[in-house]
Phi, psi and omega in degrees: 000316179297322178295322181294320180296317179297321181294315181296318180296322179295318179297322179296319179296320179297318181296316179298317180298320180294321179295320178297316180296321179296317178299320178296319179297317180298318180297319178296320179296319180295320178296320179294321179295319179295320179296320178294323180297322180290318185280336181284131182285125179260128179289130178220158173262137182218157175241149177263127182285133175218155181274144180203154177287136182228131176278128183251137176225160176233130180262125181231151177260150182199187181232150179274138176229147178295147180294319175222146177227126179233123175269124183276118178232149178286144176257355173225160181266151177161184180265134177289120178270324185201147172250133189253356184245163175258130181301135180084005181265169176270135179237157179257152177300131181091354180288139182289128181253312181225154172240117176268145180307117186267002190305308182299321184283331173293321178294321178297323178294316179297319179295319179294323177296320178294319178298320178294318179297319178295322179294322178295319180295316179294325179293322179297315179297317181292323180294315180296319179295319179296323179293319178296317181295331180294332177278320183291327182290336179289325178269004179062029176284335175230164179279161176296332179294318178296321178295315180298321178294323179293318178294320179295321178296325179292314179297324179295321179290328174296320177295323178297324177297315180297320178295320179293323178296319179295320179295320178295319179298318178297317180297322179291322178298315179298321178295319179294329181287351172291343172266098182280116186247160180288125179285332180221166173273143180162194180261127183266145183264211184287142176276130180273352180228157178234176176302138181093350180283145177267127177241154180237155183299130175056039179293159183289326182274128179286144176289323176192174181228136178247133179235129175276120188251005176216107002280185176229163173259144170238114181263124180235168180232140180227146182288150179294330179297320178293319179297318179295320179297315180299316181296320180295319181291326177292318181294321181273001174085001180282344178236122181260138179234176177294162182299327180267012180060020179278159180229128175274153187229136174251141184250141175243122184280175184295334178270016179072006177279156180269127178290137191287337182254126177285159177250177179224133179294122183270313178196162172245137181295157181262003182242135179262134176291116185291340181277333184240344183070027182250156178240135178282139175230141183244130180243139177251137185219146174289149181209056185294331181265006178058036177287322180272122182244148180305133181091352182289138174282139183209149176253134182243130175256109181275129177279108181280333185133210182221141172260115189287329183240059182275144175250124181240142173228148178299144181298328183292346180275349188259133172232176183231141179282167176304336178275000178088006180280140176284138181217156176224161173262117179250157182249124182275186184295336179267015181060034175251151185272137175226148176271131180236123175279131182231167174240123181255153178260277184228167174271142176230097185064239180265013185242158166259139171274121185271125178270323180199163177106341178230160178223168180299133179100344178295144177253124185244133180283132178244343179214140183097015182297329183286348184260357185234162174215168181307130181097348181293143172277137182231155172251115193272130170248107185284117181242030182302321182295339179278351182232060179266133176282136175243144183300341181287343179290132187270137178268137179223144176287150173265000000 
């Protein structure tokens, strides 16, 4: 019985030893395979980083606003006799729009003219009397008091003439205002009144509205962070702008078509919206065909300038770490793979704009990433010519 127990125990020890040896062999094989994987050159596609000038733009959304807006209101009260324009048509500044009944105002003009004529007659009598008294006072035929009273009466009648002239001018202005004319040139909208309607001077409700549609304004909003970034890049010379610091703007309509006339940035507001951190910017654009209408949604691409030494990499070469950092696989001088953390700015077509982490001459893997890991030997197929940036590619902020 004891011999049998010893035999079984011996067999168990042999079995355990064999398993240990087998595990060691497997571990050695895996290490050898891993070593072979590192030393064996893996074919990959890579691009060589080089600096090039890149035109930068920012896309913002906005609304179209009329260049000028004038609400037509009556300046005198009366009954509308006639409307002279067609709703929705273009009118010229000074063109007659409405005719208000002028009867009362014509009578006021006639009354003012009569008052002026009476003032002239009274002034003539007072002047002649003052002239006669000026001779009589020298011979002491009248007192100085009578002379002074005559001169004062003459001056008073001259003042009456001026008052009558002012009253006549006011009456004529009111009569002219019965002809309601267009204050600006533009497209006139719906008429709020018809013939026979009573209107009052300076009423709250506009009779109609005229909007000048060529040119037009496009109001957009941009974040303060973008404005600060642009200013910093201009100051350090990485972003070049026009000599007058102006920016041209391209418009994209709601149907994705490109508007044929470019705009120009007119100004940026000096106040930041505290709830959104945005700044209003106003763009002026030509609109001869009246394609842009007030209230229309539009996308504006602002030309920021150009970065003369920009580094671009294809988007497909970039991955992200669990911490959210952008990274690429670069190839060193020994054709080995290394992980490089980079900082990206914005997308430009199929490329990322690199802010830091890469330099000119670096080789970045764009295809075969799934077959390599850090330390792997690679066989490089340079495909830089397949990933050339062209100026027609549009830059957009992320």
